[in-house]
N, C-alpha and C positions, 0 to 999 in steps of 0.2 A: 504494500500500500504506500509506504513512504517513497519507494522507488518511482511509482507512477506519479505521485505528486511532484517529486523532484524533476522528473523528465518533462511533464506536460503542463506545468503551471502557467507558462507564458501562453501556450495554446488556448487554455481556458480563459485567461485574461483577455486575449485577443477576441475570442468568441463572445465573451460577455460585453465587450465594448462595441461589437457590431450589433448586438441585440438592444443596446441602449441608445436612445436618441441623442444623448449628450456625450457619449464616448466615455473616456476615463474620468473619474472624479478627482478632486484634490486629495481625498482620502486614499484613493489608489496611488496617487503620486507620492504621498508620504510613506506608504508601505513599500513602494519601489525604492524610494530613497534609503529607507532602513535596510532593505535587502542588499542594495549595492554597496552601502557603507559598512555593514556589519556581517552579512551572511554570504556574500558573493564567493569568497575563497572556499568556504565550507561546502557550498553548493558544487563548486568545481571539483573539489576532492571527492564528493559523493558520486558525481557524474563519472569520474574516472574509475571509481570502484565498480560502478554499474556497466562500464564500457560504453558510455553514451556521450562522450565529450563532443562528438560531431553534432549531436542534437542540441547540445548547449550552445554551440556556435550559431546554429539556426535560431535558437530561442533568443539570443542576444540581438541578432539582426531584426527579428520580429519586434522585440521590445523597443529597440531604437526607432523603428518605423512607427510604432504606436505612439511613442512620446513625441515624435516629429509632428504628428497630426493634431496634437493637443497644445494649443498656444499657452494655456496656463501651466503646463508642465515643462516648458522650455528650459527651466533651470536644471532639470535632470538630464538634458540632452547630452551635454559634455561628459557627464559621468557614465551614461549608457554607451556612448561612443567609445570611451576609454575601456570599458569592460569588454566590449566587443573586440577591440584591437588586442586586449590582453589575452583573451582566450584563443584568438587566431594565432597570435605570435608564439604562444607557449603551448600550443596544442600537443606537439610531439612529446615534450617532456611530461606534461600532465597525463597523457595517455599511458606513458611507460611506467610512471610511478606517481600515485596520488599525492604523496608528500612534496613532490616537486612544485606544487602550487605555492607552498610556503617558502621553499628553499630557493631553487634556481629562478622560478618565475618572478618573485619579488626582487631578487638580487639583480637580475638582468633586465628588468623593465626600465624604460627611460626615467630619468630623474624627475620629469614633469608629469609622469603618469599619475592620474587621480587615484587609481587603484593602488599603486605602490605607496603613495602618500597616505592613503586612508588605512592601510594595514601595516604600518610600521611596527606595531607591537607583535605582529606575527613573524617578522623577519628573523632569520637564524642569527642568534646572538654569538654563536661560536665562530662565525666567519670574521676573521681579523682583517684581512685585506680585501676591501671592496673593489670590484672592477670599475673601470671607467666606462660609463654607459652613455648612450645617446641622450640628448636633452628631451627629444620628443620622438614619437613613433615614426618609424621609417615607412614610406609609402609602399615599400616592398615587404609585405607581411607574410607571404607564403612562398615557398620554393617547391617547384614541381620536381618530384623524384621518381625514379624507376624507368625512365626512358633512356634510350641510347642515341636516338637520332634527333632531328630537328622537330620541335613542337609547332604545328601549324594551327592548332585550335584547341580550345578547352570547353567542355560542356558542363 
């Protein structure tokens, strides 16, 4: 049951906003804010355990799109965009080991990342030499692997 809720909560939020004439409410916005600021890394860890990180990427894209449609929730847009980039950029590490959400993902995120900044207390304290990281997210968030020739298209 917890797995279902973890995987499909954004889908249900999206469906409920389509069924309401006014879309997402301010109350929905405050709950999304709490989720992104306090629960996001734990959610990613659980998605990794479930083997559903790719669904998490889709969920963050849907959440970003939902927030863009609601003018009164625009304050959350930057945070949602950062969360989407965070999961895209760190997907491989998170899929390979759930604890990488807290270790390498926070450590190697850009210094201006809202997710990194919001979860400083989760950062590995045993790391003595912190790497030099980018200031902001690179526009090149994913690398295609597994091909030997020229890539002419992606679906």
